[in-house]
Phi, psi and omega in degrees: 000135179280164176299321178301313180296320177298316180300316178299314180298314180301315182290324177295327180277343181286123186265347180276166172045058187302321181294315180291320176304319180294326175299315179298314181295322176296320177300312181293326177294327182273342187224103178299333179264016187293356176264354186245150184307323181295347179290108186288344177284351184126169181206153179286138173235164178234136179221164179214130173275115181275119181234152175242091183298329180293318180273353180062044184220162181229142180262122178240151178249138174274101187300130185298315183278324186266340182063032182235149174282120184223168170287167177287143178175170179174197188280151171290144182235154174305136183100338175292136182255333183220156175295321177300320178296322177299310182299316180291319178301312180297320180297317179294311182300314188275338180272335185073008177274107191287335181207157174099349176288134176225142178286141175299128181299155175105007177082199183302149177269322181206168169241146177216116179257123181221146182289150175227161182295156177302153013276347177274163183249322189218145161260127176254084189278129174257114191255127177246177170236138178245127179273126178267147175294150180306134178075014182303138178258127179264154178225126185298143178254174178293344184275355186240151169274330180201163180215128187207143172277134176236136170300147182312315186292344179271345185302316180301335181280340185245337187246164179280175186299327181294322178289321178299315179297321178295317178297314180300316180294322179295313180296324177296318179293327178283351180085019182252000000 
């Protein structure tokens, strides 16, 4: 199965945000390359909010280009087989947590479509949550200006609304 086929399957199974989900599916139906950065109509990305439920904290990265506190995430790459794999790869690379990250069961937590500068138009982000082992130590990567654990209640003060919604959806799925 190709990454494109996996993305279609994941999105068809995702029951939340039906209108936005349909936008993603229409994009993929129209663009065989719609999961990769060169697709100028926009492209699917994968991200993961790294959380430590035991410590009641979330790991955010200060994005180098945007100067904003965000979840870990990025572009699909050749060799990626699944959207979940993209999200987990990005979480490991950007968090510096070498082992023990696992995706929260149940597939994506949310979708977030946001504009990006030309020549591309949109990031169609498929957002997961990654559970960190208790006491996990993060290490900053070259892609970040900073990397920091925040208690759940501090996230609204430092991050934008999309990250807050992702955290809320993640905590709801965890039953918290």
